[in-house]
Structures are given as C-alpha cells and as structure tokens.
C-alpha positions in Angstrom: 28.0 40.2 26.7 24.9 38.1 27.9 22.2 38.2 28.2 20.7 41.6 29.2 18.0 40.8 32.0 14.1 41.6 30.9 14.9 39.6 27.4 16.3 36.1 29.6 13.7 36.6 32.2 11.0 36.8 29.2 12.7 33.6 28.1 12.7 31.7 31.3 9.0 33.1 32.1 7.0 31.7 29.5 8.5 27.9 31.2 7.4 29.0 34.2 10.7 29.3 35.9 10.9 32.9 37.5 14.4 34.4 37.3 15.1 37.0 40.3 17.4 39.8 39.4 20.2 38.1 42.3 20.0 34.7 40.1 19.9 36.5 36.2 23.7 37.8 38.0 24.7 34.5 38.7 24.4 33.3 35.7 25.8 36.3 34.0 29.0 36.3 35.3 28.5 31.7 34.6 28.3 32.4 30.9 30.7 35.0 30.9 33.5 33.1 32.2 32.8 30.2 30.3 33.1 32.1 27.5 36.6 33.5 28.8 37.8 30.2 29.7 36.9 28.8 26.6 39.3 30.1 25.1 41.9 28.3 26.7 40.0 25.1 27.3 37.5 23.3 25.4 34.4 23.5 27.5 32.1 24.5 24.5 30.8 24.6 20.9 28.1 26.7 22.5 29.4 30.4 23.3 26.2 32.8 21.6 24.9 34.3 24.6 21.1 33.0 23.7 23.0 29.4 23.3 24.2 29.9 26.4 21.0 31.2 28.1 18.7 27.6 26.2 21.0 25.5 25.4 22.7 25.4 28.4 21.1 27.2 31.1 17.6 26.8 30.7 18.0 22.7 29.5 19.7 22.1 32.9 17.1 23.9 34.5 13.2 22.5 33.4 13.7 18.7 34.3 13.3 20.8 38.5 9.9 21.8 36.8 9.2 17.7 35.8 10.3 16.2 39.0 10.4 16.6 42.6 13.5 17.4 44.4 13.2 18.2 48.0 14.3 20.8 50.2 17.7 20.1 51.1 18.3 17.5 48.7 21.8 15.9 47.8 22.6 16.0 43.9 26.0 14.9 42.9 26.6 16.0 38.6 27.8 13.0 36.8 30.7 14.0 34.7 29.4 17.1 34.5 32.2 18.7 31.8 31.0 22.8 31.8 29.0 22.5 35.2 25.4 21.2 33.3 22.9 20.5 34.4 24.9 21.0 38.3 25.3 24.7 38.4 22.5 26.2 36.6 19.9 23.5 38.9 22.0 25.0 42.4 21.8 29.1 40.9 17.9 28.4 40.4 17.3 26.4 43.6 19.7 27.1 46.4 19.2 24.9 48.3 19.9 21.9 46.6 23.7 20.4 48.5 25.3 20.4 44.9 28.5 18.0 44.4 30.4 18.4 40.8 32.6 15.4 39.6 34.3 15.5 37.0 37.5 13.6 35.2 39.4 16.3 34.3 41.0 18.6 36.5 41.3 21.9 33.6 37.8 21.0 34.2 37.7 20.7 38.1 39.5 24.5 37.8 37.4 25.6 35.5 34.4 25.1 37.9 35.5 25.9 41.6 36.5 29.1 39.5 32.4 29.5 38.8 31.4 28.7 42.1 34.0 31.4 43.6 32.7 34.0 42.1 29.0 32.9 41.9 29.6 32.8 45.6 27.6 28.7 44.9 28.6 26.7 47.3 29.5 23.2 45.6 32.2 20.3 46.2 34.1 19.8 43.3 36.2 16.8 42.8 38.6 15.2 40.9 37.8 11.6 39.9 36.6 9.6 37.3 33.1 8.3 37.4 33.8 4.5 37.9 35.9 5.3 40.4 34.3 7.9 42.5 31.5 5.2 42.0 33.3 2.5 44.8 34.2 5.3 47.0 33.4 5.2 50.7 32.3 8.8 50.7 30.0 8.5 47.6 28.4 5.5 46.9 25.0 5.4 48.0 25.4 8.9 49.8 23.2 11.1 47.3 19.7 12.0 46.7 19.9 12.6 43.3 22.7 12.1 40.8 22.4 14.1 37.5 24.1 13.6 34.5 23.4 15.3 30.6 25.4 13.0 28.4 25.6 11.3 25.0 26.4 7.7 26.5 23.7 4.8 25.8 21.2 4.6 29.1 23.0 1.6 29.4 26.4 2.9 30.3 25.2 5.9 31.9 22.9 4.1 34.5 26.4 2.1 35.1 28.3 5.4 35.7 25.2 7.2 37.7 23.2 4.7 39.7 25.8 3.6 42.4 26.1 7.6 43.7 22.3 7.2 44.4 20.7 6.4 47.9 17.5 3.8 47.9 14.9 5.9 47.7 16.6 8.5 45.6 16.5 9.3 42.1 18.9 9.2 39.1 17.8 11.8 36.5 19.2 11.7 32.7 18.9 14.7 30.7 18.9 13.4 27.6 18.6 13.8 23.2 15.4 13.1 20.8 16.9 9.8 19.5 17.4 7.4 22.5 15.1 4.4 23.2 15.0 4.9 27.1 13.7 1.4 27.5 16.4 -0.5 26.0 18.4 0.2 29.0 15.7 -1.6 31.7 17.8 -4.6 31.7 20.5 -3.3 32.4 18.8 -0.6 34.7 17.1 -3.4 36.6 20.9 -5.1 37.5 21.9 -1.5 38.9 18.9 -1.5 41.5 17.0 0.6 39.4 13.9 1.3 37.7 12.2 4.0 35.6 9.8 6.0 36.7 9.1 8.4 34.6 10.3 9.2 30.9 9.3 12.5 29.8 9.5 14.7 26.1 9.8 18.1 25.6 10.8 21.3 23.4 13.0 23.8 24.5 11.9 27.3 23.4 14.1 27.0 19.6 12.1 23.5 18.9 15.4 21.4 20.3 13.5 18.7 21.2 14.7 16.6 24.6 13.8 13.7 27.2 14.3 13.5 30.9 14.7 10.1 31.9 14.7 10.0 35.8 14.7 6.5 37.4 13.9 5.2 40.5 16.6 3.2 43.2 14.4 0.9 44.8 17.5 -1.3 45.5 21.2 -1.0 47.0 23.4 -1.6 43.6 25.9 -4.9 43.7 29.2 -4.5 44.7 30.6 -5.1 41.5 29.3 -2.0 39.6 30.4 0.3 38.0 33.0 -1.9 36.7 36.5 -0.2 35.0 35.4 2.3 32.2 37.2 -0.6 29.7 34.7 -3.4 30.6 32.0 -1.2 30.3 32.8 0.5 27.0 33.5 -3.0 25.2 30.2 -3.9 26.8 27.3 -2.3 28.1 25.2 -3.8 30.9 21.8 -5.9 29.6 
C-alpha cells in the first residue's frame, strides 16, 4: 500500500508542490509496480511507502522548482535505473518530452511497464551512457540531461553533457558530501560551465545538492571516452 492522497499531498504542499488526484494515482501505481518488481530484480533498497514518497518521488520533483524548464523541453535521464528522476518529473510536468536511458535491459523492461501502466509517453532506451553519447540520434539533441547518481562530478559530466544541445543544461542530483567545484575543469573541457549549486534538505532532514551545468559550447567529439578510460582517469 502507498500513502493515502491527503497524506502525500500534505508532504508535497509543504515544499510548494501541488499534486492533483490524477498525478497521485500515477505515483501510486508507480510505487506499487516498483515494490512488486523489486522482488524480482534489484531496483531500490527503499521500499517503505514514506521512503518512496520522500527519497524517490519528492527528491526527483523538487529540482523542477529550482531551475527553469521550458514548456515541452526534451529531457534525457541518463542511467535512470528505476526511473529517477525522470518519471516523477514527467508525472509532475506532463509537457516534458522524456527519454529514459539505462544499460540493463531488465530495468528498461521495468521502465516500459511503468510507462504503460501510468499512461506516460516516454522513450525507453537500452544503451550504455558512453555509447549513447556518440549516437547521432542522441548526441546534443536534448534541452536537459538529468542524473541522480553517486559517480563523481567529473565522471557524471562526461557521461551526461554530450547529450545536451548548446544552450541546454545538465542537472545533477547529488548527495551532500561532494565538492561540485572539483568537476569544474572537466565540465569546461566538455563544453559546460557551472551556473548554479543549490543546497537544500528533504523533509526528513536528508541533505541534497542540485548542480546546474549550462552547455555553452559543443562537446569535443572524443568525449565521452569508453568506460574503462573514464574509470581509470577522470577528466581534470
């Protein structure tokens, strides 16, 4: 069972986010599908209803209140895993043109099932981030790339910035213990610049950082490198 509508609505409203009954129903179906599939494949260690509401859904949606996302913006969620932050963002802002990319086919099957059950329009792609970053169909085609990942900022930027068109942004949803400025040199090499670093907390006190990277120049063709090169030596 997921949280009742009134309870979830109160949690979100306290953060300035209004959730309609229709959006709530999509989140409820998402939460229940996540819990069901998590028994078959490892999608998340957070399975209690309040944890899913705060640490997955609210955590994914809050950044939309902190940055400018134009109407109808194209967004790719790189290494989306169980669909965070992309699917909650799409539920909250149905106008977003969403692409979900992940390297594990089982997770892509899960994402497709969630989209079908919630009647969400999204493109689900089974591909490694560093390979997709060189694809003609994906490279520098998006207004926004997003990632919620533990990888260091130089690594994450190399995976994500190649997808962003010049004039777009890369938004990284990060935990509290990373020096975002440590990725500044790598970001510059990839055609970006740090435009904002926002520190905030979830209602349970968990601290978060949102890093917004503007794409000001095309990414050089040699990036992203292959995964072994990236893991051996981060840019910068």
